[in-house]
C-alpha positions as CSV (number, residue, x, y, z in Angstrom):
1,M,-56.5,141.1,218.1
2,M,-58.6,139.4,220.7
3,A,-58.0,139.0,224.5
4,L,-59.3,136.5,226.9
5,V,-59.2,137.4,230.6
6,D,-59.8,134.5,232.9
7,C,-59.9,134.5,236.7
8,N,-57.4,132.2,238.4
9,S,-59.2,129.6,240.5
10,C,-62.2,131.9,240.6
11,Y,-64.3,130.5,243.5
12,A,-61.2,129.9,245.7
13,S,-59.9,133.4,244.8
14,C,-63.3,134.9,245.8
15,E,-63.0,133.4,249.2
16,Q,-59.5,134.8,249.6
17,I,-60.6,138.3,248.8
18,F,-62.2,138.8,252.2
19,R,-59.8,136.5,254.0
20,P,-56.3,138.0,253.2
21,D,-54.9,135.6,255.9
22,L,-55.6,132.8,253.4
23,R,-53.6,134.2,250.5
24,D,-50.8,131.8,249.6
25,K,-52.5,129.0,251.5
26,P,-54.4,126.0,250.1
27,V,-58.1,126.6,249.7
28,I,-60.8,124.5,248.1
29,V,-64.5,125.1,247.4
30,L,-67.2,122.3,247.5
31,S,-70.2,121.8,245.3
32,N,-73.8,121.9,246.4
33,N,-74.4,119.9,249.6
34,D,-70.7,119.9,250.2
35,G,-70.4,117.0,247.7
36,C,-67.4,117.4,245.4
37,I,-64.4,119.7,245.0
38,I,-65.1,122.2,242.3
39,A,-62.4,124.8,242.8
40,R,-58.8,124.7,244.1
41,S,-56.3,127.5,244.8
42,K,-52.9,127.1,243.1
43,E,-51.5,126.1,246.5
44,A,-54.1,123.3,246.8
45,K,-53.2,122.1,243.3
46,K,-49.5,121.9,244.2
47,L,-50.4,119.6,247.1
48,G,-52.1,117.2,244.6
49,V,-55.6,117.8,245.7
50,P,-57.8,116.3,242.9
51,D,-60.5,118.2,241.1
52,L,-64.1,117.0,241.0
53,Q,-63.3,114.4,243.7
54,P,-66.0,113.5,246.4
55,F,-65.1,115.4,249.5
56,F,-65.4,112.4,251.9
57,K,-62.8,110.5,250.0
58,V,-60.1,113.1,250.5
59,E,-61.2,114.7,253.8
60,E,-58.3,113.1,255.8
61,Q,-55.8,114.2,253.2
62,L,-57.1,117.8,253.3
63,K,-56.9,117.8,257.1
64,K,-53.3,116.5,257.0
65,H,-52.2,119.4,254.7
66,R,-54.4,122.0,256.6
67,V,-56.4,122.8,253.5
68,V,-59.1,125.4,254.2
69,V,-62.5,124.2,253.0
70,F,-65.5,126.3,252.0
71,S,-69.0,125.5,250.9
72,A,-70.0,127.0,247.6
73,N,-71.3,130.6,248.1
74,F,-72.6,131.3,244.6
75,R,-74.2,134.6,245.5
76,L,-70.8,135.9,246.6
77,Y,-69.1,134.6,243.5
78,G,-71.8,136.2,241.3
79,D,-71.3,139.6,242.9
80,I,-67.5,139.4,242.6
81,S,-67.9,138.3,238.9
82,N,-70.0,141.4,238.2
83,Q,-67.3,143.6,239.7
84,V,-64.7,141.9,237.5
85,M,-66.8,142.1,234.3
86,T,-67.7,145.8,235.0
87,T,-64.1,146.6,235.3
88,L,-63.1,144.8,232.1
89,R,-65.7,146.7,230.1
90,D,-63.6,149.9,230.5
91,F,-60.8,148.3,228.5
92,S,-62.7,147.7,225.2
93,P,-65.9,148.9,223.6
94,H,-66.7,145.4,222.4
95,V,-66.7,142.5,224.9
96,E,-68.3,139.1,225.4
97,Q,-68.8,137.6,228.8
98,Y,-68.1,133.9,228.1
99,S,-68.7,132.6,231.6
100,I,-68.8,133.7,235.3
101,D,-65.0,134.1,235.2
102,E,-64.1,134.7,231.6
103,M,-64.5,137.6,229.2
104,F,-63.3,138.2,225.6
105,L,-62.2,141.7,224.6
106,D,-61.8,142.9,221.1
107,F,-58.7,145.1,220.5
108,S,-59.3,145.6,216.8
109,G,-58.0,149.0,215.6
110,M,-56.2,149.8,218.9
111,Q,-52.7,151.0,218.5
112,L,-51.3,149.5,221.8
113,D,-48.4,147.7,223.3
114,L,-50.3,144.6,223.9
115,N,-48.0,143.2,226.6
116,E,-48.2,146.5,228.5
117,Y,-52.0,146.8,228.1
118,G,-52.5,143.2,229.3
119,S,-50.4,144.0,232.3
120,I,-52.5,147.1,233.0
121,I,-55.7,145.0,232.9
122,K,-54.2,142.4,235.3
123,Q,-52.9,145.1,237.7
124,T,-56.2,147.0,237.6
125,L,-58.3,143.9,238.5
126,W,-55.9,143.1,241.4
127,Q,-56.0,146.7,242.7
128,N,-59.8,147.2,242.3
129,V,-61.2,143.7,243.1
130,R,-58.2,141.7,244.4
131,M,-58.9,139.1,241.7
132,P,-55.8,137.4,240.1
133,V,-56.3,136.8,236.4
134,G,-54.5,135.5,233.3
135,V,-54.6,137.5,230.1
136,G,-54.1,135.8,226.7
137,I,-54.0,137.9,223.6
138,A,-54.0,136.6,220.0
139,P,-55.7,137.2,216.6
140,T,-58.6,134.8,217.2
141,K,-60.7,133.5,220.0
142,T,-59.3,130.0,219.8
143,L,-55.7,131.3,219.9
144,S,-56.5,133.7,222.7
145,K,-57.7,130.6,224.7
146,L,-54.3,129.0,224.1
147,A,-52.5,132.2,225.0
148,N,-54.5,132.4,228.3
149,H,-53.5,128.8,229.1
150,A,-49.8,129.9,228.6
151,A,-50.3,133.0,230.7
152,K,-51.6,130.9,233.6
153,N,-49.5,127.7,233.4
154,M,-46.2,128.7,231.9
155,K,-43.4,131.0,233.2
156,T,-45.0,134.3,232.3
157,S,-46.0,137.4,234.2
158,G,-49.6,136.4,233.8
159,V,-49.8,137.9,230.3
160,A,-49.1,136.0,227.1
161,V,-49.3,137.6,223.6
162,L,-49.3,135.4,220.5
163,D,-49.0,138.0,217.7
164,S,-47.1,135.9,215.1
165,P,-47.2,132.4,213.6
166,L,-43.8,131.6,215.1
167,K,-45.1,132.2,218.6
168,W,-48.5,130.3,218.4
169,Q,-46.9,127.4,216.5
170,W,-44.3,127.1,219.3
171,L,-47.1,126.8,221.8
172,Q,-49.2,124.5,219.7
173,K,-46.4,122.0,219.5
174,R,-46.3,121.7,223.3
175,L,-50.0,121.3,223.9
176,P,-52.1,118.1,223.5
177,I,-55.2,118.2,221.4
178,N,-57.6,118.3,224.4
179,K,-56.2,121.7,225.4
180,I,-57.9,123.3,222.4
181,W,-61.1,125.2,223.0
182,G,-64.1,123.1,222.0
183,V,-62.2,119.8,221.7
184,G,-63.6,117.4,224.3
185,K,-62.8,113.8,225.2
186,R,-64.9,112.2,222.4
187,L,-63.6,114.5,219.7
188,S,-60.1,114.0,220.9
189,Q,-60.4,110.3,220.5
190,R,-61.8,110.7,217.0
191,L,-58.9,113.0,216.1
192,N,-56.4,110.7,217.7
193,A,-57.7,107.9,215.4
194,L,-56.8,110.2,212.5
195,G,-53.2,110.5,213.8
196,I,-53.8,114.0,215.3
197,H,-52.5,114.2,218.9
198,S,-51.2,117.8,219.3
199,A,-52.6,121.3,218.7
200,Y,-50.0,121.8,216.1
201,Q,-51.0,118.7,214.2
202,L,-54.6,119.8,214.1
203,A,-53.5,123.3,212.9
204,Q,-51.6,121.7,210.0
205,A,-54.4,119.3,209.0
206,D,-56.5,119.8,205.8
207,P,-59.6,121.7,207.0
208,H,-61.8,120.3,204.2
209,F,-60.8,116.7,205.0
210,I,-61.3,117.2,208.8
211,R,-64.7,118.8,208.1
212,K,-65.8,115.7,206.3
213,Q,-64.6,113.5,209.1
214,T,-66.0,115.6,211.9
215,S,-67.9,118.9,211.5
216,I,-67.8,122.4,210.3
217,N,-66.9,123.5,213.8
218,V,-63.6,121.7,213.7
219,E,-62.8,123.2,210.4
220,R,-63.4,126.7,211.9
221,T,-61.1,125.6,214.8
222,I,-58.3,124.7,212.4
223,R,-58.6,128.1,210.6
224,E,-58.6,129.9,214.0
225,L,-55.5,128.0,215.0
226,N,-53.8,129.5,211.9
227,G,-54.8,133.1,212.8
228,E,-58.0,133.3,210.6
229,A,-60.8,134.7,212.7
230,C,-64.0,132.6,212.2
231,I,-65.7,133.0,215.5
232,G,-66.9,136.5,216.3
233,L,-67.9,138.1,219.5
234,D,-71.3,137.3,220.9
235,E,-72.0,140.7,222.5
236,Q,-75.7,140.0,223.2
237,P,-76.2,136.3,223.8
238,A,-79.5,134.9,222.7
239,P,-82.1,134.3,225.4
240,K,-82.2,130.7,226.7
241,K,-84.6,128.4,225.0
242,E,-84.9,126.3,228.1
243,I,-84.4,127.1,231.8
244,F,-83.8,124.4,234.4
245,V,-83.4,124.6,238.1
246,T,-82.4,121.4,239.9
247,R,-80.8,120.5,243.2
248,S,-79.8,117.4,245.2
249,F,-81.2,117.6,248.7
250,G,-79.0,118.2,251.8
251,K,-81.0,115.4,253.4
252,K,-83.2,112.8,251.6
253,T,-86.9,113.2,252.3
254,G,-89.9,111.1,252.2
255,S,-92.2,113.9,253.1
256,K,-94.6,115.1,250.4
257,E,-94.8,118.6,252.0
258,E,-91.0,119.0,251.9
259,L,-90.9,117.8,248.3
260,L,-93.5,120.4,247.4
261,R,-91.5,123.1,249.2
262,H,-88.4,122.1,247.2
263,I,-90.2,122.3,243.8
264,S,-91.9,125.6,244.8
265,R,-88.6,127.2,245.5
266,Y,-87.0,125.9,242.3
267,A,-90.1,127.1,240.3
268,A,-89.8,130.6,241.8
269,A,-86.1,130.7,240.9
270,A,-86.8,129.5,237.3
271,A,-89.6,132.1,236.9
272,E,-87.3,134.9,238.0
273,K,-84.7,133.8,235.4
274,L,-87.5,133.8,232.8
275,R,-88.5,137.3,233.6
276,S,-84.9,138.5,233.5
277,Q,-84.7,137.7,229.8
278,N,-88.3,139.1,229.2
279,S,-89.7,135.8,228.1
280,F,-92.8,133.6,228.6
281,C,-92.9,129.8,228.9
282,S,-95.8,127.5,227.9
283,S,-94.8,124.2,229.4
284,L,-93.1,122.7,232.5
285,Y,-91.0,119.6,232.8
286,L,-90.8,118.1,236.3
287,F,-88.8,115.2,237.6
288,A,-88.0,113.5,240.9
289,F,-85.9,110.5,241.9
290,T,-84.5,108.6,244.8
291,S,-80.9,107.5,245.3
292,E,-79.8,105.0,242.6
293,F,-77.4,103.5,245.1
294,K,-80.2,102.5,247.5
295,P,-82.8,99.6,247.2
296,G,-86.1,100.5,245.6
297,F,-84.8,103.1,243.2
298,Y,-87.7,105.3,241.8
299,S,-87.6,107.9,239.1
300,N,-90.4,109.6,237.3
301,S,-91.1,112.8,235.2
302,L,-93.9,114.5,233.4
303,V,-94.6,117.6,231.2
304,I,-97.4,120.0,232.0
305,K,-99.0,122.4,229.5
306,L,-99.7,125.8,231.1
307,P,-103.1,127.4,230.3
308,Y,-101.3,130.3,228.5
309,P,-97.7,131.5,228.1
310,T,-96.6,133.2,231.3
311,S,-93.8,134.4,233.6
312,N,-96.1,134.5,236.6
313,S,-94.3,132.8,239.5
314,T,-97.6,132.0,241.3
315,L,-99.1,130.2,238.3
316,I,-95.8,128.3,237.6
317,I,-95.5,127.3,241.3
318,S,-99.1,126.1,241.4
319,H,-98.8,123.8,238.4
320,A,-95.3,122.7,239.6
321,K,-96.9,121.6,242.9
322,T,-99.7,119.8,241.1
323,G,-97.2,117.9,238.9
324,M,-94.9,117.0,241.8
325,S,-97.9,115.7,243.8
326,R,-98.5,113.2,240.9
327,L,-94.8,112.2,240.9
328,Y,-94.7,111.7,244.7
329,Q,-94.6,108.0,245.7
330,P,-95.3,107.3,249.4
331,G,-92.5,105.4,251.2
332,S,-89.7,106.7,248.9
333,L,-86.8,108.8,250.1
334,F,-86.3,111.4,247.4
335,A,-82.7,112.6,246.7
336,K,-83.3,115.2,244.0
337,C,-86.0,117.0,242.0
338,G,-86.1,119.8,239.5
339,I,-88.1,121.9,237.1
340,G,-87.6,122.9,233.5
341,L,-89.3,125.8,231.7
342,L,-90.0,124.8,228.1
343,D,-91.4,126.4,224.9
344,I,-89.8,129.7,225.9
345,R,-90.7,132.7,223.7
346,D,-89.9,136.4,223.7
347,R,-92.9,138.2,225.2
348,N,-92.3,141.3,223.0
349,F,-93.4,139.2,220.0
350,Y,-96.1,137.1,221.7
351,Q,-99.5,137.5,220.1
352,Y,-102.3,137.0,222.6
353,D,-105.2,134.7,221.9
354,L,-108.6,136.4,221.5
355,F,-110.2,133.7,223.7
356,S,-107.5,133.3,226.3
357,P,-107.0,135.8,229.2
358,G,-103.2,135.8,229.0
359,Q,-101.0,137.4,231.6
360,Q,-102.6,140.5,233.2
361,A,-100.9,143.8,233.7
362,Q,-101.5,143.6,237.5
363,T,-99.5,140.3,237.5
364,D,-96.6,142.1,235.7
365,D,-96.6,144.8,238.3
366,L,-96.6,142.3,241.1
367,M,-93.7,140.3,239.7
368,L,-91.7,143.5,238.9
369,M,-92.1,144.6,242.5
370,I,-91.0,141.3,243.9
371,D,-87.9,141.2,241.6
372,Q,-87.0,144.8,242.5
373,V,-87.2,144.2,246.2
374,N,-85.1,141.1,246.0
375,Q,-82.5,142.9,243.8
376,R,-82.3,145.8,246.2
377,Y,-82.4,144.1,249.6
378,G,-81.0,140.7,248.7
379,R,-82.4,137.4,247.4
380,D,-85.3,135.9,249.5
381,S,-86.2,139.3,251.0
382,L,-89.6,138.4,249.5
383,T,-90.6,134.8,248.9
384,F,-93.8,132.8,248.2
385,G,-95.5,131.0,251.1
386,A,-95.3,127.7,249.1
387,E,-91.5,127.8,249.4
388,G,-91.7,127.5,253.2
389,L,-89.1,128.8,255.7
390,T,-85.5,127.9,255.8
391,G,-85.2,124.5,257.4
392,K,-83.7,121.0,257.2
393,W,-84.9,120.7,253.6
394,T,-82.4,123.3,252.4
395,M,-78.9,122.5,251.0
396,R,-76.1,121.2,253.3
397,Q,-73.6,124.0,253.6
398,H,-71.6,123.5,256.8
399,R,-68.6,125.6,255.6
400,L,-70.4,128.6,254.1
401,S,-68.6,131.9,254.2
402,P,-70.4,135.1,255.3
403,S,-72.5,137.0,252.7
404,Y,-70.0,139.9,252.5
405,T,-71.6,141.5,249.5
406,S,-75.3,140.9,250.2
407,S,-76.0,141.2,253.9
408,W,-75.5,144.2,256.2
409,L,-74.8,141.9,259.1
410,D,-71.9,140.2,257.2
411,L,-70.2,143.4,256.0
412,P,-66.4,142.9,256.6
413,R,-64.9,145.0,259.4
414,V,-61.6,146.8,259.1
415,F,-59.7,147.7,262.3
416,C,-57.2,150.5,262.0
């Protein structure tokens, strides 16, 4: 049996953890630069607050219903996620963190009352982290996804167990095709054209015929919907083959200096992610563009080959600045830029070129020291001069909550 534990309205719930006065009240979280709604508490959903809607379009509606609005605080959400995932690892020796708010747990070989065990998981996360979750348990990952949907959206205690064909077929008959894990809008349309509209209809379809019409992945989905496990746990996800860091600016800029600060900051963040998976990169992809809704739209990009594979932030920042200087166009107001690290390879298997210096041991020591300081004392404790200081070029976050988990000054106070 397989379980999927999924946080309820993760970002909104993270904000409510340190604000118990907001429990049972409508809360939403906005994307970068306070642009769109990306998370809604269940109370906000009941009010009809739309998901992924531009904030300015519904601002008056939110004020009318006294909805509490927060800017995205991803550092806080990441810390809470780590607490949730660490707690869940105690419930199974084999787990897969699927996303920031989801984890699969393998219950194979466990002689348990699954409803009771699911309830213990739910209660433990609430007691230890104050995070509400739904727990779906079934023989396969695809069915556990459906079970989790039932746990969170149907009249249950937050735990749903699909341990027999009768139970999962009952649920499949009540769910449209797009509620199945891995079935998106385009695939739904193709399946609809074949007369398949519900999860049950897909489960009853001929897997060989559907494979010819779509792909082997859909065949696996059909088998999983019938209780045949085809998708195993990915306990150690493969390192990323590409790493991108991009942002829209809080305020459009025509300054070359500010544009270079932006790309330097993104390059430093990308290099840190590269080192976290013990990899080198050999090429950089850079882009920048203005607002497509304004006259004189300008967009450009380029690829830069590095002198040797590296994870050195200073080298990556230097070449990123050089490339962005070439992309800069005087008189344009830039709205977004970004960097991608390409041709990524595991440094353990990298063979150095006899005629190339490669990355030096002193560089490794310096990068390790920077990463350790930032991990211990908080991000941006040590930064590169090219990134500049916090200023008007940073993201717009007018409703940002305190850094409860990463700043001594923002530690919550309890009055007894």
